[in-house]
C-alpha positions as CSV (number, residue, x, y, z in Angstrom):
1,M,0.0,0.0,0.0
2,R,1.4,3.5,-0.9
3,L,1.2,6.3,1.6
4,S,0.7,9.9,0.4
5,R,2.1,13.0,2.1
6,P,-0.3,15.8,3.1
7,A,-0.3,18.8,0.7
8,G,0.9,21.2,3.5
9,V,4.1,19.1,4.1
10,L,4.8,18.9,0.3
11,L,4.5,22.7,0.1
12,A,6.8,23.3,3.0
13,L,9.4,21.0,1.5
14,A,9.2,22.8,-1.8
15,L,9.7,26.2,-0.3
16,A,12.6,25.1,1.9
17,A,14.5,23.4,-0.8
18,P,15.6,26.5,-2.8
19,A,16.5,28.3,0.4
20,A,18.8,25.4,1.5
21,A,20.4,25.5,-1.9
22,Q,21.4,29.2,-1.7
23,P,25.1,29.8,-1.1
24,A,26.2,31.6,2.1
25,A,26.9,35.4,1.7
26,P,30.6,36.0,1.3
27,R,32.3,37.4,4.4
28,V,33.3,41.1,4.1
29,P,36.9,41.6,5.1
30,T,37.5,44.0,7.9
31,V,40.3,45.9,9.7
32,A,40.1,46.0,13.5
33,V,42.3,48.2,15.7
34,T,42.5,49.4,19.3
35,G,43.2,53.1,19.8
36,T,44.5,54.7,22.9
37,G,44.3,58.3,24.1
38,E,45.8,60.1,27.0
39,V,45.3,63.6,28.4
40,E,47.5,65.3,31.0
41,L,46.0,68.3,32.9
42,K,47.1,70.3,35.9
43,P,45.4,69.0,39.1
44,D,42.8,71.4,40.6
45,L,41.9,69.4,43.8
46,A,43.4,67.1,46.4
47,R,41.7,64.3,48.2
48,I,43.0,63.6,51.7
49,L,42.1,60.3,53.4
50,V,42.1,60.2,57.2
51,T,40.9,57.8,59.9
52,V,39.4,58.5,63.3
53,G,40.2,55.5,65.5
54,T,39.0,54.7,69.1
55,Q,39.3,51.7,71.3
56,A,37.3,50.4,74.4
57,D,36.4,47.2,76.2
58,S,33.0,47.0,74.6
59,A,31.7,47.6,71.1
60,T,29.2,50.2,72.3
61,Q,31.8,52.2,74.2
62,A,34.2,52.1,71.2
63,A,31.4,53.4,68.9
64,D,30.4,56.1,71.3
65,L,34.0,57.3,71.7
66,N,34.4,57.3,68.0
67,R,31.3,59.4,67.5
68,A,32.5,62.0,69.9
69,A,36.0,62.0,68.3
70,T,34.5,62.4,64.8
71,D,32.5,65.4,66.0
72,R,35.7,67.0,67.2
73,V,37.4,66.2,63.9
74,L,34.5,67.8,61.9
75,A,34.7,70.9,64.0
76,R,38.4,71.1,63.6
77,L,38.3,70.7,59.9
78,Q,35.6,73.4,59.5
79,A,37.8,75.7,61.6
80,L,40.5,75.1,59.0
81,A,38.1,76.3,56.3
82,V,37.2,72.9,55.0
83,K,33.5,72.9,53.9
84,R,31.2,70.3,55.3
85,D,30.1,69.3,51.8
86,D,33.8,68.5,51.1
87,I,34.0,65.9,53.9
88,R,32.6,62.4,53.2
89,T,32.4,59.2,55.1
90,M,34.0,56.4,53.2
91,N,33.8,53.6,55.8
92,V,32.7,52.9,59.4
93,Q,33.7,49.8,61.3
94,V,33.6,48.3,64.8
95,F,35.7,45.1,65.2
96,P,37.6,43.1,67.8
97,T,41.0,44.6,68.3
98,P,43.8,42.4,66.8
99,P,46.2,40.9,69.3
100,R,49.4,42.9,69.8
101,T,52.8,41.3,70.7
102,R,55.6,43.0,72.7
103,P,59.2,42.9,71.5
104,D,59.9,40.1,74.0
105,G,57.1,38.0,72.4
106,S,54.6,38.4,75.1
107,E,51.0,39.5,74.3
108,A,50.2,43.1,75.2
109,K,46.9,44.0,76.8
110,V,44.8,46.1,74.5
111,P,41.1,47.3,74.6
112,R,38.9,44.5,73.2
113,F,37.2,46.6,70.5
114,T,38.3,49.2,67.9
115,A,36.0,51.6,66.1
116,S,37.2,53.2,62.8
117,H,35.7,56.0,60.8
118,Q,37.3,56.7,57.5
119,L,36.8,60.2,56.0
120,R,37.7,61.7,52.6
121,I,38.5,65.4,52.6
122,V,38.5,67.4,49.4
123,T,40.4,70.7,49.1
124,R,40.9,72.9,46.1
125,D,43.7,74.9,47.7
126,I,46.5,73.0,46.1
127,D,49.2,75.2,47.6
128,G,47.7,74.7,51.1
129,V,47.6,70.9,51.1
130,G,50.8,70.6,53.1
131,R,49.5,73.0,55.8
132,L,46.2,71.1,56.0
133,A,48.0,67.7,56.2
134,G,50.2,69.0,58.9
135,E,47.2,70.1,61.0
136,I,45.7,66.7,60.5
137,L,48.9,65.0,61.7
138,A,49.1,67.3,64.7
139,S,45.6,66.3,65.7
140,G,45.3,63.6,68.3
141,D,42.0,62.3,66.8
142,M,43.0,61.8,63.1
143,T,45.5,59.5,61.3
144,L,46.6,60.7,57.9
145,Q,46.4,57.8,55.4
146,G,47.2,59.4,52.1
147,I,46.9,62.3,49.7
148,A,45.8,62.1,46.0
149,F,45.6,64.8,43.4
150,G,42.9,64.9,40.8
151,L,40.5,66.9,38.6
152,E,37.3,68.6,39.5
153,K,35.7,68.0,36.1
154,D,37.1,64.5,35.4
155,G,34.3,63.7,33.1
156,E,35.5,66.3,30.6
157,A,39.0,64.8,30.8
158,D,37.5,61.4,30.1
159,D,35.7,62.7,27.0
160,Q,38.8,64.3,25.7
161,A,40.8,61.1,26.2
162,R,38.1,59.1,24.3
163,R,38.3,61.6,21.4
164,E,42.1,61.1,21.3
165,A,41.6,57.3,21.3
166,V,39.2,57.5,18.4
167,K,41.7,59.6,16.4
168,D,44.4,57.1,17.2
169,A,42.3,54.2,16.1
170,R,41.4,55.9,12.8
171,H,45.0,56.8,12.1
172,Q,46.1,53.2,12.7
173,A,43.4,51.8,10.4
174,E,44.3,54.2,7.6
175,I,48.0,53.3,7.9
176,L,47.1,49.6,7.8
177,A,44.8,50.0,4.8
178,E,47.3,52.0,2.9
179,A,50.0,49.5,3.5
180,A,47.7,46.7,2.4
181,G,46.6,48.5,-0.8
182,V,43.0,48.9,0.2
183,H,40.7,51.6,1.4
184,L,38.6,51.9,4.5
185,G,34.9,51.3,4.0
186,R,32.1,52.0,6.4
187,L,32.6,51.8,10.2
188,V,30.8,48.7,11.4
189,E,31.7,48.5,15.1
190,I,33.0,50.7,17.9
191,R,33.4,49.6,21.5
192,N,34.6,51.5,24.6
193,G,37.8,49.7,25.7
194,A,38.1,48.4,29.3
195,G,40.7,46.8,31.4
196,P,43.2,47.5,34.2
197,G,45.5,50.4,33.7
198,V,43.1,52.4,31.6
199,R,42.6,55.3,34.0
200,F,45.4,57.2,35.8
201,K,43.6,59.9,37.6
202,D,44.3,60.7,41.3
203,E,48.1,60.4,41.5
204,M,49.5,60.0,45.0
205,A,51.8,62.8,46.2
206,P,55.2,62.1,47.8
207,M,55.3,63.3,51.4
208,A,58.3,64.4,53.5
209,A,58.7,65.1,57.2
210,M,56.5,67.7,58.9
211,R,58.0,71.1,59.6
212,S,56.2,72.9,62.3
213,Q,52.5,72.5,61.4
214,E,53.1,71.9,57.7
215,L,53.9,68.7,55.9
216,S,56.1,69.0,52.8
217,V,53.9,67.8,50.0
218,V,54.9,67.9,46.3
219,P,51.9,68.0,44.0
220,P,52.3,66.3,40.6
221,A,52.7,68.8,37.7
222,T,49.9,66.9,35.8
223,V,47.4,64.1,36.3
224,R,46.7,61.7,33.5
225,T,43.5,60.3,32.1
226,S,43.6,57.5,29.6
227,A,41.1,55.7,27.4
228,T,41.0,52.9,24.9
229,V,38.5,52.2,22.1
230,E,38.1,49.2,19.7
231,M,36.9,50.0,16.2
232,V,36.2,47.9,13.1
233,W,36.0,49.1,9.5
234,E,35.0,47.2,6.3
235,M,37.8,47.0,3.7
236,A,37.1,48.3,0.2
237,P,39.4,47.6,-2.8
238,A,41.5,50.5,-4.0
239,P,40.0,52.3,-7.1
C-alpha cells in the first residue's frame, strides 16, 4: 500500500529546498584596531584620606568614643576652612582589636574593640595641602592615610581622552589599509575599551617630614586620564 504526504508538508518542503540550496553570503573583510588616548592636565583638587580611631572594652563604648571623636574632627576641619560638603564618610567599622605582641614575644593587653571612621576630605587649595595635612597629623584624633591629586571635572577629561583614542584608532586603520593597498569602507563596530591600567587619575603625592604644622607635599605637575577604544571598518578595494 502506498502512503501519500499531506499537501501542506509537500508545500513546506518545496519552499525550503531553494533556500537550502542558496550559497552563504561572502564574508566582508574588515580591519580592526585598538586606539589609545591620553590627556594630561594640571590638578585642581586634592583628596586627603584620614581615619578616626578609638578603642574600648565594649563595642558600644568604642562606637560612642568614635562618634565623639568624629564630631571633634569635623569641628576642627571646618575651623580650618574645609567645607562640610567636602567631607565624606568612606567607611565605618567596629571590630575586635587584633592581638598585639611586645618585642619580647609576650602579648600586650589592649582594649577589646576598635572603632574606625574613615573620612575623605576634598580641598581645592593645592598650595595649602601641606598645611592642612600638617594640621591633621598634629591632631590627636585623626590619622593621615594618604593624599591624592585629581581633577574637579574629570568627566571632561574622560571625554577628551576618548576623542584622542578614536583619532588614534582611525590613524592606525588608515595606515594599515594604505600598506595593504585597500581603502577603509564603512565603520561597522565601535566599543569602549576596558581593562586594568586604563585610568590614571588621582596620582599620589610624595610626602616628606613635617616642619612645624606643615607637611612637605609635592603635587604632581599633571594628572593623567587615559582611554581605549576598539573600532572595526570594512575594507574596500582601492579604485
